[in-house]
DOBA-795075 format. One record per residue (C-alpha): residue number from 1; residue in one letter; y, z, x. Coordinates in nm, 3 decimals, padded with zeros to 5 digits. Example, Ala and Ser with C-alpha at 12.3 -4.5 7.8 and 13.67 -1.06 7.14 Angstrom:
// DOBA-795075
1	a	-00.450	00.780	01.230
2	s	-00.106	00.714	01.367
***
This chain:
// DOBA-795075
1	m	09.096	09.296	06.831
2	p	09.419	09.152	06.983
3	r	09.504	09.497	07.118
4	f	09.162	09.523	07.282
5	r	09.206	09.181	07.446
6	a	09.553	09.278	07.567
7	y	09.410	09.600	07.710
8	i	09.131	09.410	07.890
9	a	09.383	09.161	08.030
10	l	09.607	09.444	08.151
11	l	09.312	09.625	08.305
12	g	09.201	09.306	08.480
13	s	09.547	09.246	08.627
14	c	09.561	09.607	08.752
15	v	09.222	09.569	08.921
16	l	09.335	09.244	09.085
17	a	09.659	09.406	09.201
18	l	09.473	09.701	09.350
19	a	09.225	09.470	09.523
20	a	09.510	09.265	09.669
21	a	09.689	09.577	09.790
22	a	09.370	09.710	09.949
23	q	09.338	09.391	10.151
24	e	09.691	09.378	10.294
25	v	09.541	09.499	10.621
26	e	09.173	09.528	10.709
27	v	08.970	09.582	11.023
28	s	08.816	09.262	11.153
29	t	08.645	09.388	11.469
30	v	08.664	09.675	11.717
31	r	08.586	09.602	12.082
32	f	08.530	09.845	12.369
33	t	08.555	09.782	12.742
34	t	08.644	09.947	13.072
35	l	08.910	09.797	13.298
36	r	09.144	09.871	13.586
37	a	09.508	09.951	13.524
38	p	09.773	09.693	13.617
39	g	09.882	09.721	13.979
40	g	09.536	09.806	14.107
41	a	09.543	10.184	14.056
42	p	09.199	10.338	14.120
43	g	08.960	10.427	13.841
44	n	08.852	10.259	13.520
45	w	09.027	10.310	13.188
46	f	08.834	10.287	12.860
47	e	08.995	10.047	12.612
48	a	08.935	10.036	12.237
49	a	09.088	09.726	12.080
50	v	09.117	09.730	11.700
51	q	09.163	09.377	11.564
52	l	09.312	09.355	11.217
53	n	09.356	09.083	10.956
54	v	09.699	09.101	10.794
55	r	09.769	08.940	10.455
56	p	10.114	09.027	10.317
57	p	10.132	09.022	09.937
58	p	10.337	08.732	09.794
59	a	10.627	08.956	09.687
60	s	10.653	09.145	10.018
61	l	10.986	09.170	10.198
62	g	11.004	08.890	10.455
63	q	10.638	08.806	10.389
64	m	10.534	09.098	10.610
65	v	10.332	09.417	10.581
66	g	10.541	09.716	10.690
67	r	10.468	10.060	10.835
68	v	10.099	10.014	10.919
69	k	09.929	10.322	11.065
70	v	09.601	10.281	11.255
71	s	09.395	10.596	11.321
72	l	09.095	10.578	11.554
73	l	08.823	10.843	11.588
74	l	08.557	10.812	11.860
75	g	08.235	11.006	11.920
76	f	08.059	10.973	12.258
77	e	07.723	11.126	12.341
78	a	07.789	11.302	12.672
79	p	07.524	11.389	12.932
80	a	07.392	11.743	12.916
81	a	07.458	12.004	13.179
82	v	07.149	12.146	13.351
83	g	06.944	12.340	13.096
84	a	07.167	12.241	12.803
85	e	07.141	11.991	12.521
86	r	07.335	11.667	12.503
87	r	07.669	11.706	12.332
88	l	07.918	11.490	12.148
89	e	08.273	11.450	12.273
90	h	08.528	11.334	12.016
91	y	08.867	11.176	12.068
92	r	09.129	11.066	11.818
93	a	09.465	10.893	11.822
94	e	09.691	10.702	11.590
95	a	09.964	10.443	11.622
96	e	10.211	10.316	11.367
97	c	10.360	09.968	11.374
98	g	10.688	09.864	11.213
99	a	10.588	09.536	11.048
100	w	10.335	09.256	11.080
101	e	10.332	08.894	10.977
102	s	10.028	08.726	10.829
103	g	09.740	08.669	11.069
104	r	09.572	08.866	11.344
105	a	09.709	09.188	11.490
106	d	09.568	09.401	11.773
107	v	09.617	09.773	11.829
108	r	09.477	09.920	12.150
109	f	09.394	10.275	12.258
110	y	09.295	10.407	12.602
111	l	09.111	10.692	12.769
112	p	09.233	10.761	13.128
113	p	09.003	10.724	13.431
114	e	08.959	11.097	13.497
115	l	08.823	11.146	13.144
116	v	08.602	10.839	13.172
117	k	08.460	10.990	13.490
118	r	08.437	11.350	13.362
119	d	08.255	11.259	13.041
120	q	08.058	10.974	13.205
121	i	08.168	10.723	12.945
122	h	07.973	10.399	12.962
123	g	07.952	10.132	12.693
124	d	08.041	10.173	12.329
125	p	08.082	10.511	12.160
126	k	07.787	10.623	11.950
127	y	08.015	10.681	11.650
128	w	08.359	10.546	11.568
129	g	08.579	10.488	11.268
130	v	08.919	10.338	11.188
131	e	09.143	10.450	10.904
132	l	09.443	10.246	10.790
133	a	09.753	10.328	10.590
134	v	10.038	10.106	10.472
135	a	10.373	10.276	10.404
136	g	10.194	10.610	10.374
137	r	09.927	10.480	10.134
138	a	09.567	10.494	10.255
139	v	09.391	10.157	10.256
140	p	09.022	10.161	10.151
141	a	08.808	10.099	10.458
142	a	08.586	09.795	10.487
143	r	08.240	09.827	10.642
144	s	08.378	09.669	10.962
145	a	08.598	09.978	11.012
146	y	08.300	10.190	11.123
147	a	08.020	10.182	11.380
148	s	07.686	10.038	11.275
149	s	07.538	10.389	11.324
150	l	07.745	10.496	11.020
151	a	07.576	10.265	10.772
152	t	07.632	10.454	10.448
153	a	07.946	10.582	10.277
154	e	07.808	10.937	10.300
155	q	07.754	10.907	10.677
156	r	08.108	10.773	10.722
157	k	08.256	11.055	10.516
158	n	08.055	11.317	10.709
159	f	08.171	11.167	11.038
160	q	08.538	11.191	10.942
161	t	08.492	11.544	10.800
162	r	08.307	11.686	11.101
163	a	08.439	11.481	11.393
164	g	08.806	11.512	11.298
165	p	08.825	11.889	11.360
166	a	08.597	11.857	11.667
167	a	08.841	11.605	11.820
168	a	09.121	11.864	11.817
169	a	08.995	11.998	12.152
170	n	09.075	11.658	12.307
171	d	09.401	11.583	12.126
172	g	09.644	11.382	12.337
173	i	09.376	11.236	12.564
174	l	09.308	10.913	12.373
175	q	09.643	10.733	12.389
176	a	09.811	10.445	12.213
177	q	09.885	10.145	12.434
178	y	10.259	10.211	12.465
179	l	10.190	10.549	12.633
180	t	09.973	10.399	12.910
181	p	10.008	10.168	13.212
182	f	09.898	09.889	12.974
183	a	10.224	09.911	12.775
184	n	10.342	09.568	12.895
185	e	10.003	09.398	12.897
186	y	09.906	09.146	12.628
187	p	10.272	09.055	12.550
188	r	10.173	08.798	12.286
189	a	09.932	09.033	12.110
190	t	10.108	09.370	12.114
191	p	10.293	09.494	11.807
192	s	10.617	09.690	11.803
193	f	10.524	10.056	11.767
194	v	10.708	10.327	11.579
195	r	10.771	10.591	11.846
196	r	10.832	10.955	11.763
197	e	10.763	11.139	12.090
198	g	11.044	11.357	12.222
199	r	11.177	11.454	11.877
***
């Protein structure tokens, strides 16, 4: 009997540790808007702002969560060409941040004006999902990490499975904030990004 109790206690502590780790970073909200670039350049950019809650574990180095990767996948219903059916256009991008303190963190992604115009993007995407990883370890997604149109776990899995490969045709179009004219906007709410371009 003592061994069984010890096993249950150990199992309980493992479950609590996993739950705590899963909640180091979670999606709070995702907001979408169109806006002009700084300096008054013509055309509207599409902005997707992923707001995260960050809770470093008590034993974390410097009380921070390090190497957080945010991956965003969008699915827009695009108008149909004459005589054709409506189609879905998918875009994906990711950004990795060095370290975050406890509290709120924002990661922003942008579609440039010519794509907003070409694909007639208005309002929120029909489908979207956010995946998170901390130091290379995937973080289980909360319900708030997906569009309301993806209500079930099966729908969310299907979206990632089908839309991921479909987004390959548009790779490089959805861009992390530091690659856009908005790189110096929101100075108090922009993380330090891990940058690997040009390697």
